[in-house]
N, C-alpha and C positions, 0 to 999 in steps of 0.2 A: 504494500499500499504506499509506503514512503517513497518508493521509486516512482510511482505514478504521480504523487504530489510534487516531487522534485521536477519531474519532466514537465508537468503542467505549469509549474511556477516559472521554469526557464522559458517555456513557450509564451507565457503571458508577458514576460519581460521583453522578449524579442518582438512580440506583437507591438509593444509600446515604442520600441526603438526602430522598427523596420522603416517607417516613412522618413524620420530624420536621418537615419543612416544612408538611405539612398540619395538624399539631398547632399549630404557630406561627400559621398563618392562622386556625385555629379560635379560638385564644386572643385574637387581635387582634379578630376579629369579636365576641367576648364583651365586649371592652372599648370598642367603638365606642359613642359616646353616641347615644342615641335620644331622640325627643321623649317627653314624659310619657305620651301616649296609647298609645305603642307599647312602653313598657317591659315591660308584662305579657305581651306577645306574643313577646318575644325567644326564638327557639329555642335550645336547649341545644347549640350547635355542637360544643363539646368532647366531650360525650357521644356525639353522633351520629358524629363522626369516630372516636372510640374504638370504637364499635359496629362501624363499617365495618371498621376494621383488625383487630379481634378476629375478625370474621367471615371476612375474606379471608386474613389471615396469623396464625392463632392461635398458631403456633409462634414468632412474632417479636414480636408485641404481646400482652401479657398483663397479669397482675396487677401486676407491678412498674411497667410503663408507666402503668397506671391509677392506681396510688398516687402516682406522681410527678406526673402531670397534676392529680390532685386536690389535691395540696399547692400546686401553682402557682396553681390557681384559688382556693384558700383565701387565699393571700397576695395575690392580685390583688383579691379582694373584701374583704379585711380581716376576715374572719369567724373563727369558731372553727377553729383549726388541726386538720386531720384530718377535718373534717366532710365536705367534698367528696371527700376521699381515700377515706373509707369508702364513700360512695355510688358512686363510680366503680369501686372494686374489686368491689363487688357486681354492678354492671352487667357488668363484664368477665368475672366468674366465670360469670354466667348465660349470656352470649353464647358463651363458650368451651365451656360445657357443651352448648349446643344448636346450635352452629354448623353441624354437618352437616345437621341438619334445616332450619335457617333458610335455608341456601343453596338449598334446593329450592323454597322458597316463592316465589310471584310477588311483585312489588314491593308491591302493595297489601297483601298479608298481612304482608310484612316491615314495612311502615309501621305496621300494628296492633301488631306485636311491639315496635317502637320506642316506640309510645305507652305500652305497658305498662312498658317499661324506664325511660322518662323519668318515668313516674308513680312507679315504685319509687324512683328518685332523689329525686323531690320528697317522697316519704313519709319517706325517711331524713333528709332535710334538716328536714322538719317535726318529726320525733321529736327530733332533736338540739336544734332551737330550743326545743321545749317543755321539755326537760330543763334547758336553760340560761337560762330566763327567759321564753320564749315570745314569740310574735308573734301578731298578729291574722290569722287566715286566713279567706279567703272563696273563692268559686268561682274567682276570677281566679288563684289559686295554681296551677291546673292548665293554664292557657293555654299555657305553654311546651311542655308535652307535646303539645298539639294542633298547635301551629305546627311542632314538630319532626316530627310524623307527616306533615303536609302537605308539608314540604320533603324528606322522606326519599328519595323516588324520584329527584329531581333530584340530590341530593347523592350518592346511591349511583352513579348513572350517571357523574357527574363524577369521583368518586374511582376508579371502575373503569377509566375511560378513562385517567386519570393513571397508575394502576398498570400497565396494559397498555403504555402508551407508554414508561414508564421501565423496564419489564422487571422490576419488583420481585417477588421471590418469597419 
């Protein structure tokens, strides 16, 4: 009986930490240095994990989580404070708004929605950059959206299996 209680206690602790742990892993993946040729292809791991948890647990992960994550990303990148927070809140709001419909889509259609959401994120970032002094933008600015779309099915399956294994609800 004590083995069952211990296993159940461990599982409930993991259930509590499953969502924050995935966000920490996504933040670490965003900070990993890449070679120059791969910098433009870095997927937006934080936004993709946020999209998954807003899709799977909209009652638990929402706008406040998105705002906090955006502020952490702003501090990590040393950019304008609130810029990523605004973009992440918009993504979370859209996903929460359409989460019931998006759950019914096959993974390839969800990947197209993720492409659109990451493009929305990039557009918000571009607008705020232009208001604050601008950057030169070319076609490579949208490459993170393409790589995020390509990685979405695998990330979705990985996070779904993690959620099921932890019993997170």
